[in-house]
PyMOL CGO cylinders between C-alpha atoms (Angstrom):
from pymol import cmd
from pymol.cgo import CYLINDER

trace = [
    CYLINDER, 2.75, 6.94, 28.76, 4.93, 5.38, 31.51, 0.3, 1, 1, 1, 1, 1, 1,
    CYLINDER, 4.93, 5.38, 31.51, 8.65, 5.07, 30.82, 0.3, 1, 1, 1, 1, 1, 1,
    CYLINDER, 8.65, 5.07, 30.82, 8.56, 1.26, 30.90, 0.3, 1, 1, 1, 1, 1, 1,
    CYLINDER, 8.56, 1.26, 30.90, 5.91, 1.16, 28.09, 0.3, 1, 1, 1, 1, 1, 1,
    CYLINDER, 5.91, 1.16, 28.09, 7.76, 3.43, 25.67, 0.3, 1, 1, 1, 1, 1, 1,
    CYLINDER, 7.76, 3.43, 25.67, 8.69, 1.40, 22.60, 0.3, 1, 1, 1, 1, 1, 1,
    CYLINDER, 8.69, 1.40, 22.60, 5.82, -1.09, 22.97, 0.3, 1, 1, 1, 1, 1, 1,
    CYLINDER, 5.82, -1.09, 22.97, 3.19, -1.40, 20.24, 0.3, 1, 1, 1, 1, 1, 1,
    CYLINDER, 3.19, -1.40, 20.24, -0.29, -0.60, 21.60, 0.3, 1, 1, 1, 1, 1, 1,
    CYLINDER, -0.29, -0.60, 21.60, -1.97, -3.13, 19.25, 0.3, 1, 1, 1, 1, 1, 1,
    CYLINDER, -1.97, -3.13, 19.25, 0.11, -6.29, 19.63, 0.3, 1, 1, 1, 1, 1, 1,
    CYLINDER, 0.11, -6.29, 19.63, 1.90, -5.47, 22.93, 0.3, 1, 1, 1, 1, 1, 1,
    CYLINDER, 1.90, -5.47, 22.93, 5.29, -6.40, 21.49, 0.3, 1, 1, 1, 1, 1, 1,
    CYLINDER, 5.29, -6.40, 21.49, 8.37, -4.17, 21.40, 0.3, 1, 1, 1, 1, 1, 1,
    CYLINDER, 8.37, -4.17, 21.40, 8.37, -1.84, 18.38, 0.3, 1, 1, 1, 1, 1, 1,
    CYLINDER, 8.37, -1.84, 18.38, 11.33, -3.75, 16.88, 0.3, 1, 1, 1, 1, 1, 1,
    CYLINDER, 11.33, -3.75, 16.88, 9.30, -7.01, 16.93, 0.3, 1, 1, 1, 1, 1, 1,
    CYLINDER, 9.30, -7.01, 16.93, 5.89, -5.54, 16.03, 0.3, 1, 1, 1, 1, 1, 1,
    CYLINDER, 5.89, -5.54, 16.03, 3.84, -7.82, 13.75, 0.3, 1, 1, 1, 1, 1, 1,
    CYLINDER, 3.84, -7.82, 13.75, 0.83, -5.55, 13.15, 0.3, 1, 1, 1, 1, 1, 1,
    CYLINDER, 0.83, -5.55, 13.15, 1.91, -4.50, 9.66, 0.3, 1, 1, 1, 1, 1, 1,
    CYLINDER, 1.91, -4.50, 9.66, 2.58, -8.04, 8.45, 0.3, 1, 1, 1, 1, 1, 1,
    CYLINDER, 2.58, -8.04, 8.45, -0.77, -9.26, 9.83, 0.3, 1, 1, 1, 1, 1, 1,
    CYLINDER, -0.77, -9.26, 9.83, -2.54, -6.42, 8.04, 0.3, 1, 1, 1, 1, 1, 1,
    CYLINDER, -2.54, -6.42, 8.04, -0.82, -7.38, 4.77, 0.3, 1, 1, 1, 1, 1, 1,
    CYLINDER, -0.82, -7.38, 4.77, -2.16, -10.94, 4.94, 0.3, 1, 1, 1, 1, 1, 1,
    CYLINDER, -2.16, -10.94, 4.94, -5.81, -9.84, 5.21, 0.3, 1, 1, 1, 1, 1, 1,
    CYLINDER, -5.81, -9.84, 5.21, -5.59, -7.01, 2.66, 0.3, 1, 1, 1, 1, 1, 1,
    CYLINDER, -5.59, -7.01, 2.66, -7.63, -7.19, -0.56, 0.3, 1, 1, 1, 1, 1, 1,
    CYLINDER, -7.63, -7.19, -0.56, -6.05, -5.04, -3.29, 0.3, 1, 1, 1, 1, 1, 1,
    CYLINDER, -6.05, -5.04, -3.29, -7.42, -4.17, -6.71, 0.3, 1, 1, 1, 1, 1, 1,
    CYLINDER, -7.42, -4.17, -6.71, -5.36, -2.48, -9.40, 0.3, 1, 1, 1, 1, 1, 1,
    CYLINDER, -5.36, -2.48, -9.40, -7.37, -0.73, -12.11, 0.3, 1, 1, 1, 1, 1, 1,
    CYLINDER, -7.37, -0.73, -12.11, -6.78, 1.72, -14.92, 0.3, 1, 1, 1, 1, 1, 1,
    CYLINDER, -6.78, 1.72, -14.92, -8.67, 4.99, -15.13, 0.3, 1, 1, 1, 1, 1, 1,
    CYLINDER, -8.67, 4.99, -15.13, -8.87, 7.28, -18.15, 0.3, 1, 1, 1, 1, 1, 1,
    CYLINDER, -8.87, 7.28, -18.15, -8.62, 10.94, -17.16, 0.3, 1, 1, 1, 1, 1, 1,
    CYLINDER, -8.62, 10.94, -17.16, -8.96, 14.27, -18.84, 0.3, 1, 1, 1, 1, 1, 1,
    CYLINDER, -8.96, 14.27, -18.84, -7.28, 14.55, -22.26, 0.3, 1, 1, 1, 1, 1, 1,
    CYLINDER, -7.28, 14.55, -22.26, -7.06, 10.75, -22.54, 0.3, 1, 1, 1, 1, 1, 1,
    CYLINDER, -7.06, 10.75, -22.54, -4.34, 10.33, -19.91, 0.3, 1, 1, 1, 1, 1, 1,
    CYLINDER, -4.34, 10.33, -19.91, -4.20, 6.98, -18.10, 0.3, 1, 1, 1, 1, 1, 1,
    CYLINDER, -4.20, 6.98, -18.10, -3.90, 6.58, -14.34, 0.3, 1, 1, 1, 1, 1, 1,
    CYLINDER, -3.90, 6.58, -14.34, -3.25, 3.35, -12.43, 0.3, 1, 1, 1, 1, 1, 1,
    CYLINDER, -3.25, 3.35, -12.43, -5.33, 3.13, -9.25, 0.3, 1, 1, 1, 1, 1, 1,
    CYLINDER, -5.33, 3.13, -9.25, -4.36, 0.77, -6.42, 0.3, 1, 1, 1, 1, 1, 1,
    CYLINDER, -4.36, 0.77, -6.42, -7.36, 0.39, -4.11, 0.3, 1, 1, 1, 1, 1, 1,
    CYLINDER, -7.36, 0.39, -4.11, -6.81, -1.06, -0.62, 0.3, 1, 1, 1, 1, 1, 1,
    CYLINDER, -6.81, -1.06, -0.62, -10.03, -2.40, 0.93, 0.3, 1, 1, 1, 1, 1, 1,
    CYLINDER, -10.03, -2.40, 0.93, -10.14, -2.59, 4.75, 0.3, 1, 1, 1, 1, 1, 1,
    CYLINDER, -10.14, -2.59, 4.75, -6.82, -0.75, 4.96, 0.3, 1, 1, 1, 1, 1, 1,
    CYLINDER, -6.82, -0.75, 4.96, -5.24, -0.91, 8.40, 0.3, 1, 1, 1, 1, 1, 1,
    CYLINDER, -5.24, -0.91, 8.40, -1.70, -0.69, 9.61, 0.3, 1, 1, 1, 1, 1, 1,
    CYLINDER, -1.70, -0.69, 9.61, 0.95, 0.69, 7.32, 0.3, 1, 1, 1, 1, 1, 1,
    CYLINDER, 0.95, 0.69, 7.32, 1.17, 4.28, 6.17, 0.3, 1, 1, 1, 1, 1, 1,
    CYLINDER, 1.17, 4.28, 6.17, -0.29, 4.73, 2.67, 0.3, 1, 1, 1, 1, 1, 1,
    CYLINDER, -0.29, 4.73, 2.67, 1.78, 7.83, 1.99, 0.3, 1, 1, 1, 1, 1, 1,
    CYLINDER, 1.78, 7.83, 1.99, 4.98, 5.88, 2.61, 0.3, 1, 1, 1, 1, 1, 1,
    CYLINDER, 4.98, 5.88, 2.61, 3.84, 3.08, 0.27, 0.3, 1, 1, 1, 1, 1, 1,
    CYLINDER, 3.84, 3.08, 0.27, 2.83, 5.65, -2.38, 0.3, 1, 1, 1, 1, 1, 1,
    CYLINDER, 2.83, 5.65, -2.38, 6.22, 7.34, -2.22, 0.3, 1, 1, 1, 1, 1, 1,
    CYLINDER, 6.22, 7.34, -2.22, 7.99, 4.01, -2.81, 0.3, 1, 1, 1, 1, 1, 1,
    CYLINDER, 7.99, 4.01, -2.81, 5.52, 3.07, -5.60, 0.3, 1, 1, 1, 1, 1, 1,
    CYLINDER, 5.52, 3.07, -5.60, 6.11, 6.37, -7.40, 0.3, 1, 1, 1, 1, 1, 1,
    CYLINDER, 6.11, 6.37, -7.40, 9.85, 5.81, -7.22, 0.3, 1, 1, 1, 1, 1, 1,
    CYLINDER, 9.85, 5.81, -7.22, 9.48, 2.18, -8.42, 0.3, 1, 1, 1, 1, 1, 1,
    CYLINDER, 9.48, 2.18, -8.42, 7.35, 3.25, -11.42, 0.3, 1, 1, 1, 1, 1, 1,
    CYLINDER, 7.35, 3.25, -11.42, 9.35, 6.43, -12.08, 0.3, 1, 1, 1, 1, 1, 1,
    CYLINDER, 9.35, 6.43, -12.08, 6.12, 8.40, -12.22, 0.3, 1, 1, 1, 1, 1, 1,
    CYLINDER, 6.12, 8.40, -12.22, 4.06, 10.91, -10.27, 0.3, 1, 1, 1, 1, 1, 1,
    CYLINDER, 4.06, 10.91, -10.27, 1.06, 10.09, -8.14, 0.3, 1, 1, 1, 1, 1, 1,
    CYLINDER, 1.06, 10.09, -8.14, -1.03, 10.81, -5.08, 0.3, 1, 1, 1, 1, 1, 1,
    CYLINDER, -1.03, 10.81, -5.08, -2.99, 9.24, -2.22, 0.3, 1, 1, 1, 1, 1, 1,
    CYLINDER, -2.99, 9.24, -2.22, -6.77, 9.66, -2.12, 0.3, 1, 1, 1, 1, 1, 1,
    CYLINDER, -6.77, 9.66, -2.12, -8.70, 7.93, 0.65, 0.3, 1, 1, 1, 1, 1, 1,
    CYLINDER, -8.70, 7.93, 0.65, -7.82, 4.22, 0.62, 0.3, 1, 1, 1, 1, 1, 1,
    CYLINDER, -7.82, 4.22, 0.62, -6.23, 4.31, -2.81, 0.3, 1, 1, 1, 1, 1, 1,
    CYLINDER, -6.23, 4.31, -2.81, -2.97, 5.27, -4.49, 0.3, 1, 1, 1, 1, 1, 1,
    CYLINDER, -2.97, 5.27, -4.49, -3.08, 6.87, -7.93, 0.3, 1, 1, 1, 1, 1, 1,
    CYLINDER, -3.08, 6.87, -7.93, 0.00, 6.60, -10.17, 0.3, 1, 1, 1, 1, 1, 1,
    CYLINDER, 0.00, 6.60, -10.17, 0.21, 8.45, -13.49, 0.3, 1, 1, 1, 1, 1, 1,
    CYLINDER, 0.21, 8.45, -13.49, 0.38, 6.12, -16.49, 0.3, 1, 1, 1, 1, 1, 1,
    CYLINDER, 0.38, 6.12, -16.49, -0.42, 2.45, -17.08, 0.3, 1, 1, 1, 1, 1, 1,
    CYLINDER, -0.42, 2.45, -17.08, 1.73, 0.64, -14.48, 0.3, 1, 1, 1, 1, 1, 1,
    CYLINDER, 1.73, 0.64, -14.48, -0.58, -2.24, -13.48, 0.3, 1, 1, 1, 1, 1, 1,
    CYLINDER, -0.58, -2.24, -13.48, 1.99, -5.04, -13.87, 0.3, 1, 1, 1, 1, 1, 1,
    CYLINDER, 1.99, -5.04, -13.87, 4.78, -3.02, -12.25, 0.3, 1, 1, 1, 1, 1, 1,
    CYLINDER, 4.78, -3.02, -12.25, 2.53, -2.16, -9.30, 0.3, 1, 1, 1, 1, 1, 1,
    CYLINDER, 2.53, -2.16, -9.30, 1.63, -5.83, -8.79, 0.3, 1, 1, 1, 1, 1, 1,
    CYLINDER, 1.63, -5.83, -8.79, 5.32, -6.75, -8.70, 0.3, 1, 1, 1, 1, 1, 1,
    CYLINDER, 5.32, -6.75, -8.70, 5.97, -3.85, -6.34, 0.3, 1, 1, 1, 1, 1, 1,
    CYLINDER, 5.97, -3.85, -6.34, 3.25, -5.02, -3.93, 0.3, 1, 1, 1, 1, 1, 1,
    CYLINDER, 3.25, -5.02, -3.93, 4.58, -8.59, -4.05, 0.3, 1, 1, 1, 1, 1, 1,
    CYLINDER, 4.58, -8.59, -4.05, 8.03, -7.22, -3.21, 0.3, 1, 1, 1, 1, 1, 1,
    CYLINDER, 8.03, -7.22, -3.21, 6.52, -5.44, -0.18, 0.3, 1, 1, 1, 1, 1, 1,
    CYLINDER, 6.52, -5.44, -0.18, 5.13, -8.75, 1.10, 0.3, 1, 1, 1, 1, 1, 1,
    CYLINDER, 5.13, -8.75, 1.10, 1.48, -8.70, 0.05, 0.3, 1, 1, 1, 1, 1, 1,
    CYLINDER, 1.48, -8.70, 0.05, 0.07, -12.10, -0.96, 0.3, 1, 1, 1, 1, 1, 1,
    CYLINDER, 0.07, -12.10, -0.96, -0.38, -12.69, -4.70, 0.3, 1, 1, 1, 1, 1, 1,
    CYLINDER, -0.38, -12.69, -4.70, -3.85, -14.20, -4.27, 0.3, 1, 1, 1, 1, 1, 1,
    CYLINDER, -3.85, -14.20, -4.27, -5.01, -10.95, -2.61, 0.3, 1, 1, 1, 1, 1, 1,
    CYLINDER, -5.01, -10.95, -2.61, -3.93, -8.74, -5.52, 0.3, 1, 1, 1, 1, 1, 1,
    CYLINDER, -3.93, -8.74, -5.52, -6.30, -8.48, -8.49, 0.3, 1, 1, 1, 1, 1, 1,
    CYLINDER, -6.30, -8.48, -8.49, -5.65, -6.60, -11.73, 0.3, 1, 1, 1, 1, 1, 1,
    CYLINDER, -5.65, -6.60, -11.73, -8.80, -5.41, -13.47, 0.3, 1, 1, 1, 1, 1, 1,
]
cmd.load_cgo(trace, "trace")
């Protein structure tokens, strides 16, 4: 990459500091939050991102685990958090800037 293009986003062609790719991806994102019953009757909250583009899921999962004070993992386009944290996860996603009408709790 030439020296004059270092620090420029390849998607939106703006400087990295002014990049809008992540916020545009948040507006189009459809998110469903469900509960899943696992082995031995344990509950797991699953946040499924459809058409996920942009932000790093592992970074979001790390913040979500800290917010819910629970363990979890990333599998494909979804984040799994141990326990029933559906309402907390919705508030967490709203805090990150995702639109409320795009988040559905099932």
